[in-house]
mmCIF file as Biopython writes it, N, C-alpha, C and O atoms, coordinates in Angstrom:
data_model
#
loop_
_atom_site.group_PDB
_atom_site.id
_atom_site.type_symbol
_atom_site.label_atom_id
_atom_site.label_alt_id
_atom_site.label_comp_id
_atom_site.label_asym_id
_atom_site.label_entity_id
_atom_site.label_seq_id
_atom_site.pdbx_PDB_ins_code
_atom_site.Cartn_x
_atom_site.Cartn_y
_atom_site.Cartn_z
_atom_site.occupancy
_atom_site.B_iso_or_equiv
_atom_site.auth_seq_id
_atom_site.auth_asym_id
_atom_site.pdbx_PDB_model_num
ATOM 1   N N  . MET A ? 1  ? 0.820   -1.185 0.000   1.0 0.0 1  A 1 
ATOM 2   C CA . MET A ? 1  ? 0.000   0.000  0.000   1.0 0.0 1  A 1 
ATOM 3   C C  . MET A ? 1  ? 0.870   1.258  0.000   1.0 0.0 1  A 1 
ATOM 4   O O  . MET A ? 1  ? 0.551   2.240  -0.670  1.0 0.0 1  A 1 
ATOM 5   N N  . ALA A ? 2  ? 1.964   1.220  0.751   1.0 0.0 2  A 1 
ATOM 6   C CA . ALA A ? 2  ? 2.863   2.373  0.807   1.0 0.0 2  A 1 
ATOM 7   C C  . ALA A ? 2  ? 3.435   2.683  -0.570  1.0 0.0 2  A 1 
ATOM 8   O O  . ALA A ? 2  ? 3.588   3.849  -0.934  1.0 0.0 2  A 1 
ATOM 9   N N  . VAL A ? 3  ? 3.744   1.661  -1.322  1.0 0.0 3  A 1 
ATOM 10  C CA . VAL A ? 3  ? 4.301   1.864  -2.663  1.0 0.0 3  A 1 
ATOM 11  C C  . VAL A ? 3  ? 3.264   2.507  -3.580  1.0 0.0 3  A 1 
ATOM 12  O O  . VAL A ? 3  ? 3.604   3.366  -4.393  1.0 0.0 3  A 1 
ATOM 13  N N  . ILE A ? 4  ? 2.015   2.101  -3.458  1.0 0.0 4  A 1 
ATOM 14  C CA . ILE A ? 4  ? 0.953   2.695  -4.267  1.0 0.0 4  A 1 
ATOM 15  C C  . ILE A ? 4  ? 0.813   4.174  -3.937  1.0 0.0 4  A 1 
ATOM 16  O O  . ILE A ? 4  ? 0.685   5.006  -4.835  1.0 0.0 4  A 1 
ATOM 17  N N  . CYS A ? 5  ? 0.838   4.503  -2.638  1.0 0.0 5  A 1 
ATOM 18  C CA . CYS A ? 5  ? 0.760   5.912  -2.215  1.0 0.0 5  A 1 
ATOM 19  C C  . CYS A ? 5  ? 1.937   6.702  -2.765  1.0 0.0 5  A 1 
ATOM 20  O O  . CYS A ? 5  ? 1.769   7.823  -3.245  1.0 0.0 5  A 1 
ATOM 21  N N  . LEU A ? 6  ? 3.118   6.123  -2.696  1.0 0.0 6  A 1 
ATOM 22  C CA . LEU A ? 6  ? 4.316   6.811  -3.173  1.0 0.0 6  A 1 
ATOM 23  C C  . LEU A ? 6  ? 4.275   7.030  -4.686  1.0 0.0 6  A 1 
ATOM 24  O O  . LEU A ? 6  ? 4.631   8.106  -5.167  1.0 0.0 6  A 1 
ATOM 25  N N  . ILE A ? 7  ? 3.851   6.033  -5.421  1.0 0.0 7  A 1 
ATOM 26  C CA . ILE A ? 7  ? 3.751   6.172  -6.878  1.0 0.0 7  A 1 
ATOM 27  C C  . ILE A ? 7  ? 2.743   7.266  -7.232  1.0 0.0 7  A 1 
ATOM 28  O O  . ILE A ? 7  ? 2.986   8.069  -8.133  1.0 0.0 7  A 1 
ATOM 29  N N  . GLY A ? 8  ? 1.612   7.296  -6.521  1.0 0.0 8  A 1 
ATOM 30  C CA . GLY A ? 8  ? 0.624   8.347  -6.755  1.0 0.0 8  A 1 
ATOM 31  C C  . GLY A ? 8  ? 1.201   9.725  -6.496  1.0 0.0 8  A 1 
ATOM 32  O O  . GLY A ? 8  ? 0.957   10.656 -7.264  1.0 0.0 8  A 1 
ATOM 33  N N  . ALA A ? 9  ? 1.962   9.865  -5.424  1.0 0.0 9  A 1 
ATOM 34  C CA . ALA A ? 9  ? 2.597   11.143 -5.093  1.0 0.0 9  A 1 
ATOM 35  C C  . ALA A ? 9  ? 3.556   11.571 -6.199  1.0 0.0 9  A 1 
ATOM 36  O O  . ALA A ? 9  ? 3.601   12.746 -6.563  1.0 0.0 9  A 1 
ATOM 37  N N  . MET A ? 10 ? 4.311   10.636 -6.725  1.0 0.0 10 A 1 
ATOM 38  C CA . MET A ? 10 ? 5.271   10.979 -7.769  1.0 0.0 10 A 1 
ATOM 39  C C  . MET A ? 10 ? 4.565   11.303 -9.096  1.0 0.0 10 A 1 
ATOM 40  O O  . MET A ? 10 ? 5.058   12.125 -9.868  1.0 0.0 10 A 1 
ATOM 41  N N  . LEU A ? 11 ? 3.422   10.667 -9.363  1.0 0.0 11 A 1 
ATOM 42  C CA . LEU A ? 11 ? 2.654   11.013 -10.557 1.0 0.0 11 A 1 
ATOM 43  C C  . LEU A ? 11 ? 2.166   12.459 -10.482 1.0 0.0 11 A 1 
ATOM 44  O O  . LEU A ? 11 ? 2.165   13.178 -11.480 1.0 0.0 11 A 1 
ATOM 45  N N  . VAL A ? 12 ? 1.755   12.869 -9.294  1.0 0.0 12 A 1 
ATOM 46  C CA . VAL A ? 12 ? 1.333   14.260 -9.098  1.0 0.0 12 A 1 
ATOM 47  C C  . VAL A ? 12 ? 2.539   15.183 -9.229  1.0 0.0 12 A 1 
ATOM 48  O O  . VAL A ? 12 ? 2.487   16.179 -9.950  1.0 0.0 12 A 1 
ATOM 49  N N  . GLU A ? 13 ? 3.612   14.855 -8.540  1.0 0.0 13 A 1 
ATOM 50  C CA . GLU A ? 13 ? 4.813   15.696 -8.554  1.0 0.0 13 A 1 
ATOM 51  C C  . GLU A ? 13 ? 5.319   15.921 -9.972  1.0 0.0 13 A 1 
ATOM 52  O O  . GLU A ? 13 ? 5.690   17.040 -10.326 1.0 0.0 13 A 1 
ATOM 53  N N  . ASP A ? 14 ? 5.338   14.879 -10.777 1.0 0.0 14 A 1 
ATOM 54  C CA . ASP A ? 14 ? 5.881   14.983 -12.132 1.0 0.0 14 A 1 
ATOM 55  C C  . ASP A ? 14 ? 4.886   15.542 -13.148 1.0 0.0 14 A 1 
ATOM 56  O O  . ASP A ? 14 ? 5.217   15.692 -14.324 1.0 0.0 14 A 1 
ATOM 57  N N  . GLY A ? 15 ? 3.658   15.853 -12.694 1.0 0.0 15 A 1 
ATOM 58  C CA . GLY A ? 15 ? 2.671   16.454 -13.581 1.0 0.0 15 A 1 
ATOM 59  C C  . GLY A ? 15 ? 1.898   15.473 -14.430 1.0 0.0 15 A 1 
ATOM 60  O O  . GLY A ? 15 ? 1.197   15.882 -15.355 1.0 0.0 15 A 1 
ATOM 61  N N  . HIS A ? 16 ? 2.006   14.180 -14.138 1.0 0.0 16 A 1 
ATOM 62  C CA . HIS A ? 16 ? 1.284   13.173 -14.915 1.0 0.0 16 A 1 
ATOM 63  C C  . HIS A ? 16 ? -0.162  13.027 -14.452 1.0 0.0 16 A 1 
ATOM 64  O O  . HIS A ? 16 ? -0.987  12.435 -15.148 1.0 0.0 16 A 1 
ATOM 65  N N  . SER A ? 17 ? -0.466  13.575 -13.265 1.0 0.0 17 A 1 
ATOM 66  C CA . SER A ? 17 ? -1.818  13.494 -12.736 1.0 0.0 17 A 1 
ATOM 67  C C  . SER A ? 17 ? -2.150  14.767 -11.971 1.0 0.0 17 A 1 
ATOM 68  O O  . SER A ? 17 ? -1.288  15.378 -11.339 1.0 0.0 17 A 1 
ATOM 69  N N  . ASN A ? 18 ? -3.414  15.149 -12.043 1.0 0.0 18 A 1 
ATOM 70  C CA . ASN A ? 18 ? -3.939  16.262 -11.260 1.0 0.0 18 A 1 
ATOM 71  C C  . ASN A ? 18 ? -5.045  15.769 -10.334 1.0 0.0 18 A 1 
ATOM 72  O O  . ASN A ? 18 ? -5.916  16.543 -9.937  1.0 0.0 18 A 1 
ATOM 73  N N  . ASP A ? 19 ? -5.014  14.502 -9.996  1.0 0.0 19 A 1 
ATOM 74  C CA . ASP A ? 19 ? -6.044  13.885 -9.166  1.0 0.0 19 A 1 
ATOM 75  C C  . ASP A ? 19 ? -5.796  14.216 -7.703  1.0 0.0 19 A 1 
ATOM 76  O O  . ASP A ? 19 ? -4.771  13.832 -7.139  1.0 0.0 19 A 1 
ATOM 77  N N  . LYS A ? 20 ? -6.739  14.931 -7.085  1.0 0.0 20 A 1 
ATOM 78  C CA . LYS A ? 20 ? -6.549  15.327 -5.695  1.0 0.0 20 A 1 
ATOM 79  C C  . LYS A ? 20 ? -6.571  14.126 -4.749  1.0 0.0 20 A 1 
ATOM 80  O O  . LYS A ? 20 ? -6.042  14.209 -3.640  1.0 0.0 20 A 1 
ATOM 81  N N  . LYS A ? 21 ? -7.176  13.009 -5.172  1.0 0.0 21 A 1 
ATOM 82  C CA . LYS A ? 21 ? -7.159  11.801 -4.340  1.0 0.0 21 A 1 
ATOM 83  C C  . LYS A ? 21 ? -5.737  11.266 -4.192  1.0 0.0 21 A 1 
ATOM 84  O O  . LYS A ? 21 ? -5.389  10.705 -3.153  1.0 0.0 21 A 1 
ATOM 85  N N  . LEU A ? 22 ? -4.923  11.435 -5.219  1.0 0.0 22 A 1 
ATOM 86  C CA . LEU A ? 22 ? -3.530  10.999 -5.132  1.0 0.0 22 A 1 
ATOM 87  C C  . LEU A ? 22 ? -2.735  11.887 -4.184  1.0 0.0 22 A 1 
ATOM 88  O O  . LEU A ? 22 ? -1.823  11.416 -3.505  1.0 0.0 22 A 1 
ATOM 89  N N  . VAL A ? 23 ? -3.079  13.174 -4.136  1.0 0.0 23 A 1 
ATOM 90  C CA . VAL A ? 23 ? -2.432  14.074 -3.174  1.0 0.0 23 A 1 
ATOM 91  C C  . VAL A ? 23 ? -2.766  13.606 -1.767  1.0 0.0 23 A 1 
ATOM 92  O O  . VAL A ? 23 ? -1.880  13.513 -0.918  1.0 0.0 23 A 1 
ATOM 93  N N  . LEU A ? 24 ? -4.023  13.312 -1.515  1.0 0.0 24 A 1 
ATOM 94  C CA . LEU A ? 24 ? -4.440  12.837 -0.199  1.0 0.0 24 A 1 
ATOM 95  C C  . LEU A ? 24 ? -3.757  11.510 0.142   1.0 0.0 24 A 1 
ATOM 96  O O  . LEU A ? 24 ? -3.281  11.326 1.263   1.0 0.0 24 A 1 
ATOM 97  N N  . ALA A ? 25 ? -3.709  10.602 -0.807  1.0 0.0 25 A 1 
ATOM 98  C CA . ALA A ? 25 ? -3.078  9.303  -0.571  1.0 0.0 25 A 1 
ATOM 99  C C  . ALA A ? 25 ? -1.594  9.441  -0.273  1.0 0.0 25 A 1 
ATOM 100 O O  . ALA A ? 25 ? -1.033  8.626  0.459   1.0 0.0 25 A 1 
ATOM 101 N N  . ALA A ? 26 ? -0.954  10.456 -0.828  1.0 0.0 26 A 1 
ATOM 102 C CA . ALA A ? 26 ? 0.477   10.662 -0.597  1.0 0.0 26 A 1 
ATOM 103 C C  . ALA A ? 26 ? 0.780   10.833 0.882   1.0 0.0 26 A 1 
ATOM 104 O O  . ALA A ? 26 ? 1.842   10.430 1.356   1.0 0.0 26 A 1 
ATOM 105 N N  . TYR A ? 27 ? -0.155  11.431 1.610   1.0 0.0 27 A 1 
ATOM 106 C CA . TYR A ? 27 ? 0.048   11.628 3.044   1.0 0.0 27 A 1 
ATOM 107 C C  . TYR A ? 27 ? 0.034   10.306 3.813   1.0 0.0 27 A 1 
ATOM 108 O O  . TYR A ? 27 ? 0.463   10.263 4.966   1.0 0.0 27 A 1 
ATOM 109 N N  . GLY A ? 28 ? -0.451  9.233  3.196   1.0 0.0 28 A 1 
ATOM 110 C CA . GLY A ? 28 ? -0.458  7.924  3.834   1.0 0.0 28 A 1 
ATOM 111 C C  . GLY A ? 28 ? 0.821   7.132  3.640   1.0 0.0 28 A 1 
ATOM 112 O O  . GLY A ? 28 ? 0.988   6.074  4.246   1.0 0.0 28 A 1 
ATOM 113 N N  . THR A ? 29 ? 1.726   7.625  2.810   1.0 0.0 29 A 1 
ATOM 114 C CA . THR A ? 29 ? 2.959   6.891  2.510   1.0 0.0 29 A 1 
ATOM 115 C C  . THR A ? 29 ? 3.753   6.583  3.774   1.0 0.0 29 A 1 
ATOM 116 O O  . THR A ? 29 ? 4.154   5.441  3.997   1.0 0.0 29 A 1 
ATOM 117 N N  . SER A ? 30 ? 3.977   7.586  4.588   1.0 0.0 30 A 1 
ATOM 118 C CA . SER A ? 30 ? 4.763   7.407  5.811   1.0 0.0 30 A 1 
ATOM 119 C C  . SER A ? 30 ? 4.092   6.422  6.763   1.0 0.0 30 A 1 
ATOM 120 O O  . SER A ? 30 ? 4.736   5.514  7.290   1.0 0.0 30 A 1 
ATOM 121 N N  . LEU A ? 31 ? 2.799   6.611  6.975   1.0 0.0 31 A 1 
ATOM 122 C CA . LEU A ? 31 ? 2.055   5.738  7.886   1.0 0.0 31 A 1 
ATOM 123 C C  . LEU A ? 31 ? 2.079   4.286  7.405   1.0 0.0 31 A 1 
ATOM 124 O O  . LEU A ? 31 ? 2.351   3.372  8.184   1.0 0.0 31 A 1 
ATOM 125 N N  . MET A ? 32 ? 1.796   4.085  6.131   1.0 0.0 32 A 1 
ATOM 126 C CA . MET A ? 32 ? 1.766   2.719  5.593   1.0 0.0 32 A 1 
ATOM 127 C C  . MET A ? 32 ? 3.145   2.059  5.640   1.0 0.0 32 A 1 
ATOM 128 O O  . MET A ? 32 ? 3.254   0.855  5.875   1.0 0.0 32 A 1 
ATOM 129 N N  . THR A ? 33 ? 4.187   2.843  5.419   1.0 0.0 33 A 1 
ATOM 130 C CA . THR A ? 33 ? 5.550   2.301  5.498   1.0 0.0 33 A 1 
ATOM 131 C C  . THR A ? 33 ? 5.841   1.829  6.907   1.0 0.0 33 A 1 
ATOM 132 O O  . THR A ? 33 ? 6.390   0.744  7.098   1.0 0.0 33 A 1 
ATOM 133 N N  . LYS A ? 34 ? 5.478   2.633  7.901   1.0 0.0 34 A 1 
ATOM 134 C CA . LYS A ? 34 ? 5.714   2.254  9.298   1.0 0.0 34 A 1 
ATOM 135 C C  . LYS A ? 34 ? 4.942   0.993  9.667   1.0 0.0 34 A 1 
ATOM 136 O O  . LYS A ? 34 ? 5.466   0.121  10.361  1.0 0.0 34 A 1 
ATOM 137 N N  . VAL A ? 35 ? 3.702   0.895  9.204   1.0 0.0 35 A 1 
ATOM 138 C CA . VAL A ? 35 ? 2.890   -0.299 9.483   1.0 0.0 35 A 1 
ATOM 139 C C  . VAL A ? 35 ? 3.545   -1.536 8.867   1.0 0.0 35 A 1 
ATOM 140 O O  . VAL A ? 35 ? 3.659   -2.576 9.516   1.0 0.0 35 A 1 
ATOM 141 N N  . GLY A ? 36 ? 3.972   -1.413 7.618   1.0 0.0 36 A 1 
ATOM 142 C CA . GLY A ? 36 ? 4.602   -2.548 6.937   1.0 0.0 36 A 1 
ATOM 143 C C  . GLY A ? 36 ? 5.903   -2.973 7.595   1.0 0.0 36 A 1 
ATOM 144 O O  . GLY A ? 36 ? 6.154   -4.168 7.754   1.0 0.0 36 A 1 
ATOM 145 N N  . LEU A ? 37 ? 6.729   -2.014 7.980   1.0 0.0 37 A 1 
ATOM 146 C CA . LEU A ? 37 ? 7.995   -2.346 8.634   1.0 0.0 37 A 1 
ATOM 147 C C  . LEU A ? 37 ? 7.775   -2.987 9.996   1.0 0.0 37 A 1 
ATOM 148 O O  . LEU A ? 37 ? 8.525   -3.875 10.399  1.0 0.0 37 A 1 
ATOM 149 N N  . THR A ? 38 ? 6.744   -2.534 10.705  1.0 0.0 38 A 1 
ATOM 150 C CA . THR A ? 38 ? 6.428   -3.119 12.006  1.0 0.0 38 A 1 
ATOM 151 C C  . THR A ? 38 ? 6.092   -4.600 11.863  1.0 0.0 38 A 1 
ATOM 152 O O  . THR A ? 38 ? 6.437   -5.408 12.725  1.0 0.0 38 A 1 
ATOM 153 N N  . GLU A ? 39 ? 5.422   -4.948 10.780  1.0 0.0 39 A 1 
ATOM 154 C CA . GLU A ? 39 ? 5.088   -6.365 10.556  1.0 0.0 39 A 1 
ATOM 155 C C  . GLU A ? 39 ? 6.335   -7.215 10.334  1.0 0.0 39 A 1 
ATOM 156 O O  . GLU A ? 39 ? 6.313   -8.428 10.542  1.0 0.0 39 A 1 
ATOM 157 N N  . PHE A ? 40 ? 7.418   -6.574 9.912   1.0 0.0 40 A 1 
ATOM 158 C CA . PHE A ? 40 ? 8.690   -7.279 9.753   1.0 0.0 40 A 1 
ATOM 159 C C  . PHE A ? 40 ? 9.549   -7.171 11.006  1.0 0.0 40 A 1 
ATOM 160 O O  . PHE A ? 40 ? 10.691  -7.631 11.016  1.0 0.0 40 A 1 
ATOM 161 N N  . GLY A ? 41 ? 9.011   -6.569 12.057  1.0 0.0 41 A 1 
ATOM 162 C CA . GLY A ? 41 ? 9.738   -6.453 13.304  1.0 0.0 41 A 1 
ATOM 163 C C  . GLY A ? 41 ? 10.662  -5.241 13.381  1.0 0.0 41 A 1 
ATOM 164 O O  . GLY A ? 41 ? 11.473  -5.139 14.302  1.0 0.0 41 A 1 
ATOM 165 N N  . ILE A ? 42 ? 10.549  -4.344 12.447  1.0 0.0 42 A 1 
ATOM 166 C CA . ILE A ? 42 ? 11.385  -3.143 12.437  1.0 0.0 42 A 1 
ATOM 167 C C  . ILE A ? 42 ? 10.571  -2.011 13.044  1.0 0.0 42 A 1 
ATOM 168 O O  . ILE A ? 42 ? 9.586   -1.559 12.460  1.0 0.0 42 A 1 
ATOM 169 N N  . GLU A ? 43 ? 10.991  -1.557 14.221  1.0 0.0 43 A 1 
ATOM 170 C CA . GLU A ? 43 ? 10.222  -0.533 14.917  1.0 0.0 43 A 1 
ATOM 171 C C  . GLU A ? 43 ? 11.008  0.752  15.151  1.0 0.0 43 A 1 
ATOM 172 O O  . GLU A ? 43 ? 10.490  1.689  15.757  1.0 0.0 43 A 1 
ATOM 173 N N  . GLU A ? 44 ? 12.243  0.806  14.681  1.0 0.0 44 A 1 
ATOM 174 C CA . GLU A ? 44 ? 13.030  2.022  14.874  1.0 0.0 44 A 1 
ATOM 175 C C  . GLU A ? 44 ? 12.516  3.114  13.943  1.0 0.0 44 A 1 
ATOM 176 O O  . GLU A ? 44 ? 12.121  2.829  12.813  1.0 0.0 44 A 1 
ATOM 177 N N  . PRO A ? 45 ? 12.518  4.358  14.406  1.0 0.0 45 A 1 
ATOM 178 C CA . PRO A ? 45 ? 12.046  5.455  13.546  1.0 0.0 45 A 1 
ATOM 179 C C  . PRO A ? 45 ? 13.025  5.706  12.392  1.0 0.0 45 A 1 
ATOM 180 O O  . PRO A ? 45 ? 14.238  5.767  12.594  1.0 0.0 45 A 1 
ATOM 181 N N  . LEU A ? 46 ? 12.487  5.849  11.205  1.0 0.0 46 A 1 
ATOM 182 C CA . LEU A ? 46 ? 13.305  6.098  10.018  1.0 0.0 46 A 1 
ATOM 183 C C  . LEU A ? 46 ? 12.897  7.428  9.392   1.0 0.0 46 A 1 
ATOM 184 O O  . LEU A ? 46 ? 11.739  7.834  9.486   1.0 0.0 46 A 1 
ATOM 185 N N  . ASP A ? 47 ? 13.838  8.097  8.761   1.0 0.0 47 A 1 
ATOM 186 C CA . ASP A ? 47 ? 13.543  9.335  8.049   1.0 0.0 47 A 1 
ATOM 187 C C  . ASP A ? 47 ? 12.758  9.003  6.782   1.0 0.0 47 A 1 
ATOM 188 O O  . ASP A ? 47 ? 13.186  8.171  5.982   1.0 0.0 47 A 1 
ATOM 189 N N  . ASP A ? 48 ? 11.627  9.644  6.606   1.0 0.0 48 A 1 
ATOM 190 C CA . ASP A ? 48 ? 10.786  9.373  5.440   1.0 0.0 48 A 1 
ATOM 191 C C  . ASP A ? 48 ? 11.392  9.866  4.136   1.0 0.0 48 A 1 
ATOM 192 O O  . ASP A ? 48 ? 11.170  9.272  3.081   1.0 0.0 48 A 1 
ATOM 193 N N  . GLY A ? 49 ? 12.152  10.945 4.204   1.0 0.0 49 A 1 
ATOM 194 C CA . GLY A ? 49 ? 12.670  11.519 2.978   1.0 0.0 49 A 1 
ATOM 195 C C  . GLY A ? 49 ? 11.559  12.228 2.222   1.0 0.0 49 A 1 
ATOM 196 O O  . GLY A ? 49 ? 10.481  12.444 2.776   1.0 0.0 49 A 1 
ATOM 197 N N  . PRO A ? 50 ? 11.796  12.591 0.987   1.0 0.0 50 A 1 
ATOM 198 C CA . PRO A ? 50 ? 10.814  13.366 0.209   1.0 0.0 50 A 1 
ATOM 199 C C  . PRO A ? 50 ? 9.734   12.480 -0.413  1.0 0.0 50 A 1 
ATOM 200 O O  . PRO A ? 50 ? 9.852   12.083 -1.572  1.0 0.0 50 A 1 
ATOM 201 N N  . VAL A ? 51 ? 8.686   12.169 0.348   1.0 0.0 51 A 1 
ATOM 202 C CA . VAL A ? 51 ? 7.634   11.297 -0.171  1.0 0.0 51 A 1 
ATOM 203 C C  . VAL A ? 51 ? 6.401   12.060 -0.643  1.0 0.0 51 A 1 
ATOM 204 O O  . VAL A ? 51 ? 5.510   11.478 -1.262  1.0 0.0 51 A 1 
ATOM 205 N N  . LEU A ? 52 ? 6.345   13.348 -0.356  1.0 0.0 52 A 1 
ATOM 206 C CA . LEU A ? 52 ? 5.213   14.159 -0.790  1.0 0.0 52 A 1 
ATOM 207 C C  . LEU A ? 52 ? 5.587   15.004 -2.002  1.0 0.0 52 A 1 
ATOM 208 O O  . LEU A ? 52 ? 6.751   15.359 -2.186  1.0 0.0 52 A 1 
ATOM 209 N N  . PRO A ? 53 ? 4.594   15.323 -2.823  1.0 0.0 53 A 1 
ATOM 210 C CA . PRO A ? 53 ? 4.859   16.299 -3.880  1.0 0.0 53 A 1 
ATOM 211 C C  . PRO A ? 53 ? 5.235   17.642 -3.238  1.0 0.0 53 A 1 
ATOM 212 O O  . PRO A ? 53 ? 4.932   17.883 -2.069  1.0 0.0 53 A 1 
ATOM 213 N N  . ARG A ? 54 ? 5.886   18.498 -4.000  1.0 0.0 54 A 1 
ATOM 214 C CA . ARG A ? 54 ? 6.220   19.834 -3.499  1.0 0.0 54 A 1 
ATOM 215 C C  . ARG A ? 54 ? 4.943   20.579 -3.122  1.0 0.0 54 A 1 
ATOM 216 O O  . ARG A ? 54 ? 3.888   20.364 -3.719  1.0 0.0 54 A 1 
ATOM 217 N N  . GLU A ? 55 ? 5.049   21.452 -2.128  1.0 0.0 55 A 1 
ATOM 218 C CA . GLU A ? 55 ? 3.887   22.207 -1.656  1.0 0.0 55 A 1 
ATOM 219 C C  . GLU A ? 55 ? 3.243   23.016 -2.784  1.0 0.0 55 A 1 
ATOM 220 O O  . GLU A ? 55 ? 2.018   23.111 -2.859  1.0 0.0 55 A 1 
ATOM 221 N N  . GLU A ? 56 ? 4.072   23.604 -3.667  1.0 0.0 56 A 1 
ATOM 222 C CA . GLU A ? 56 ? 3.519   24.372 -4.792  1.0 0.0 56 A 1 
ATOM 223 C C  . GLU A ? 56 ? 2.654   23.491 -5.688  1.0 0.0 56 A 1 
ATOM 224 O O  . GLU A ? 56 ? 1.594   23.909 -6.153  1.0 0.0 56 A 1 
ATOM 225 N N  . ARG A ? 57 ? 3.117   22.276 -5.921  1.0 0.0 57 A 1 
ATOM 226 C CA . ARG A ? 57 ? 2.380   21.344 -6.782  1.0 0.0 57 A 1 
ATOM 227 C C  . ARG A ? 57 ? 1.081   20.909 -6.110  1.0 0.0 57 A 1 
ATOM 228 O O  . ARG A ? 57 ? 0.047   20.802 -6.769  1.0 0.0 57 A 1 
ATOM 229 N N  . ILE A ? 58 ? 1.129   20.661 -4.815  1.0 0.0 58 A 1 
ATOM 230 C CA . ILE A ? 58 ? -0.078  20.287 -4.075  1.0 0.0 58 A 1 
ATOM 231 C C  . ILE A ? 58 ? -1.110  21.405 -4.188  1.0 0.0 58 A 1 
ATOM 232 O O  . ILE A ? 58 ? -2.280  21.144 -4.467  1.0 0.0 58 A 1 
ATOM 233 N N  . GLN A ? 59 ? -0.685  22.638 -3.974  1.0 0.0 59 A 1 
ATOM 234 C CA . GLN A ? 59 ? -1.604  23.775 -4.057  1.0 0.0 59 A 1 
ATOM 235 C C  . GLN A ? 59 ? -2.173  23.935 -5.464  1.0 0.0 59 A 1 
ATOM 236 O O  . GLN A ? 59 ? -3.340  24.293 -5.629  1.0 0.0 59 A 1 
ATOM 237 N N  . GLN A ? 60 ? -1.354  23.671 -6.470  1.0 0.0 60 A 1 
ATOM 238 C CA . GLN A ? 60 ? -1.806  23.759 -7.859  1.0 0.0 60 A 1 
ATOM 239 C C  . GLN A ? 60 ? -2.916  22.744 -8.126  1.0 0.0 60 A 1 
ATOM 240 O O  . GLN A ? 60 ? -3.931  23.079 -8.737  1.0 0.0 60 A 1 
ATOM 241 N N  . VAL A ? 61 ? -2.726  21.519 -7.676  1.0 0.0 61 A 1 
ATOM 242 C CA . VAL A ? 61 ? -3.731  20.467 -7.882  1.0 0.0 61 A 1 
ATOM 243 C C  . VAL A ? 61 ? -5.006  20.789 -7.112  1.0 0.0 61 A 1 
ATOM 244 O O  . VAL A ? 61 ? -6.107  20.650 -7.645  1.0 0.0 61 A 1 
ATOM 245 N N  . LEU A ? 62 ? -4.860  21.214 -5.868  1.0 0.0 62 A 1 
ATOM 246 C CA . LEU A ? 62 ? -6.046  21.508 -5.059  1.0 0.0 62 A 1 
ATOM 247 C C  . LEU A ? 62 ? -6.810  22.711 -5.602  1.0 0.0 62 A 1 
ATOM 248 O O  . LEU A ? 62 ? -8.036  22.753 -5.502  1.0 0.0 62 A 1 
ATOM 249 N N  . ALA A ? 63 ? -6.115  23.682 -6.171  1.0 0.0 63 A 1 
ATOM 250 C CA . ALA A ? 63 ? -6.785  24.854 -6.745  1.0 0.0 63 A 1 
ATOM 251 C C  . ALA A ? 63 ? -7.617  24.471 -7.966  1.0 0.0 63 A 1 
ATOM 252 O O  . ALA A ? 63 ? -8.665  25.070 -8.207  1.0 0.0 63 A 1 
ATOM 253 N N  . GLN A ? 64 ? -7.170  23.490 -8.733  1.0 0.0 64 A 1 
ATOM 254 C CA . GLN A ? 64 ? -7.920  23.041 -9.908  1.0 0.0 64 A 1 
ATOM 255 C C  . GLN A ? 64 ? -9.183  22.307 -9.516  1.0 0.0 64 A 1 
ATOM 256 O O  . GLN A ? 64 ? -10.143 22.248 -10.286 1.0 0.0 64 A 1 
ATOM 257 N N  . ALA A ? 65 ? -9.183  21.751 -8.326  1.0 0.0 65 A 1 
ATOM 258 C CA . ALA A ? 65 ? -10.327 20.943 -7.874  1.0 0.0 65 A 1 
ATOM 259 C C  . ALA A ? 65 ? -11.487 21.813 -7.405  1.0 0.0 65 A 1 
ATOM 260 O O  . ALA A ? 65 ? -12.588 21.303 -7.200  1.0 0.0 65 A 1 
ATOM 261 N N  . ARG A ? 66 ? -11.268 23.100 -7.233  1.0 0.0 66 A 1 
ATOM 262 C CA . ARG A ? 66 ? -12.332 23.977 -6.703  1.0 0.0 66 A 1 
ATOM 263 C C  . ARG A ? 66 ? -13.257 24.439 -7.778  1.0 0.0 66 A 1 
ATOM 264 O O  . ARG A ? 66 ? -14.201 25.180 -7.503  1.0 0.0 66 A 1 
#
């Protein structure tokens, strides 16, 4: 699930999609990654890195949805 969220975020970031649902799903990337790692017994906190589209891009997509 985390990979699906991440791919959606990158589709938005790269301009291949303007779907606001993908922007929302991008916020689940970190949570889903932590859940998946916990199932493998990995509970140490990890840096998420850049998993969200840029703020400018998020605002652009959300503005089109209005």
